[in-house]
N, C-alpha and C positions, 0 to 999 in steps of 0.2 A: 393094669393106668388112671390116676386116678380120673373121674370126674370132670374138675377142674381144665384137666390139660386135655383131654379131648374134644371140648369144646369150644379150643381156641382153635381161630386158625392155624392154619403151617404158615406163613409171611410172619404175624406174632408169636408165633413159638419162636420163631429164626432168629426174633427183636431181643423176645427173652432170653434167649439159651445164649445170647453175646454178651447183655447188661450181665447174667451171672458168671460167666465168663471172665471180663472186666474186670466186677466187681472181687471178684476171688484171687485176680494178679494186686489188686488194690490193697485190698486185706494183707501185707506184707509183713513179716514179722522180723525182727533186725537182731542176727545171733553178735555174739561177742564180740567177731572181728569187725562186725558191720557189715557185712557181706546179707544183700538178699534172697528171701527166702520165698518162692510162690505157696500159700494158703490157700485152699479151697475153702470155702465154708459153705454148705450144699443146703438148700431147702429140704424139709425131710422132706416134702410133695414132687419132689423135683422125680422126672421120669427117668426109669435106672437107662435105659435109653443114654439119655444126657450124660447121669452119674459116671457112664464106665468111661466119658472121656476127658476127666475133669482132670487137675495137677496132682501126681500121686506121687509116693515113694520113688520111682523112677528118675521124677524129674526136680524130687528135693536132692538127689544124688549129682546133679549139674550144680546145683547151687552157690559154690565155690566159682567155677568158673564165669561167672558174670562180675559187668564192673571191665574197669578201664587196666591197661597194662603198658608196659615195655620186654618188647619183641624180641631175644638173642638170636638169629634165623644162621643157622647153616645147609647151605645147598650141596647135595650130594650130585649120587648119582641122576638126573632130571635136566631139563630146562638144557637137553640136546649134546648135552656134555656125558663123557667117558666116566665109566663107572673109577677107576682107577684113576682121574681128575683130583684132586686137590680142592679141598671147597672151598663154596663162597660163604665168606660170612658179612651180617649187618647186625643192629643194633639201631640201625632205625629206623625202625618198626613200631607200629603203637597198633593195638585193639581196645575196638570195644565190644562190648557185650553183653543187652538188655534183653529181658523176657517180650516177647514180642506174644497177640495168639490170645490171650489172658493165660496167661505164665507156662502155654506148653511149649513155647519155643524159646531159646537161647538164637537171638539173631545175633550173630559174628561181622563185623566189618574190620578189615584187615589192613591197612597202607602206612606208605613210604616207603625209601628207594631201595635199592638192590640191584648190583651192577652197574649202577650209576643212572638207574631205569626207575620208573615209576611203579612200586609194588602195588596192586589193590589185588581183595576179592572178598565178598559175603560168601554165608553159609548161614545154613537153619538147622541148630541140634537138636532132638530132640525124642524121645521117647512115646515107643508107641504101645499102648494098656493093654492092646489087646494082642497086638502079635508077643507082646514083651520081648521088644529089645528095639536099642537105640539107632535112631537115623541122624543121616550127616548128609547135608546137601550142599554142593558150592560152586556159582559157576569165579570167576576171573579174569583178568585180560589179557590172560594168555592162550590161552584155550575155546576153540569157539562149541564145547558141551559141558551139559553141566558135568560131576562130579558127585556119584549117588553112592553112600558107601550103610550098610546094615549090621551090627551085631547080629550072632546068634538067635534065631527063638529062643526063649526062654534066659534072658538073660538078667542075672540078680545085679541088682544093684549096687557099686563101690564104687573104689577106688582107680579101677582102671578099665578100660574101654575098650575092647576092641571091633572096630570095623573094616568090613570087606565089601569088594569091589571090583568093577573090569572097567575099564576105556579102551576106547578105541584110539589107540597115537595118532597123533600128528606130528611126531618127533622127537617129543620131550623126553621119552628113556633113548632116545637114539634113533639117528636115519634107517639104522636096519629093522626098527619095528613101525615103522611107518606104515598104516594102514591096518595093523594084527592089532587084536585083545591083549592088553597087558593087567592081568589081576592087582589088586594093588589093595592096601592094611594102613587104616591108620590106629595108632594107640594113644589114646590120652591117659596122663599117669595124672593125678590130681594127689599134690602129695603132701598140701596143706589150704589154705584159705587164700595167701599171700602167693605160691608159686605152685606153678603147673607143667609139662611139658609133654609136644605132642609132636609124635613123628608118624614120617609117611614112604612106608616101606613100595619098591613095586618089582614085581614077575614080570621082566620077559620072558620071549618063550625060551625055552632051550637054555635059559638060565634062573639063578639061587634068587633065590628076595635077595634084594639089596636095600640099604636105605640111600631116600631118594631124600628126604627133607627132616632136622631135629632142631625147632622150634621153644625155645624154655619163653616163659610168662614169668610177668614179678610185676604184681600185682606198683600200682598207681592213686588208683581210685574206688572207690567200689563202685 
């Protein structure tokens, strides 16, 4: 480690790291479609442990998801509904995503109406450089628990991201599964800078995996 960093108090190091991260997020390039991407310009004497946490290729692959989106939502086997029930649809939903924490996470705020009721969800999507995996955490106004997902370690950045998790059901997968652990899978399909699709699947105990929600995102602003 460079001597200059060894002489700096821990608190000052934390402030310096924060400044470097924010500077990296602000030093953004505009691609030809107007989407912003995180760019980290690290000082040459930055400690290795700091450098390893900078935004990299895994974060760059998420850049097409930033911006403001009109969402066409389809709800299938969830919200306590039967698996064979006809889907509920809504096109009155908007998603806004922006980089936070120095370009390390995309913060997703989705809101609108669904089944004539308010729909709200907030999530954070990022890439763990050390585990080499994508991670996705959400909170909403239906579930009392956070939803947590992660891709397999060693995931290579690309236009399709599969994330896996489980949750203890309060009945969104159906009354038969209250209190039971339900595996879930989120799939992100990045088609281009202006359109992507996110699907959520549940696998209730004793049943096959079934589509829970499908959301089609169309860009309305960078």
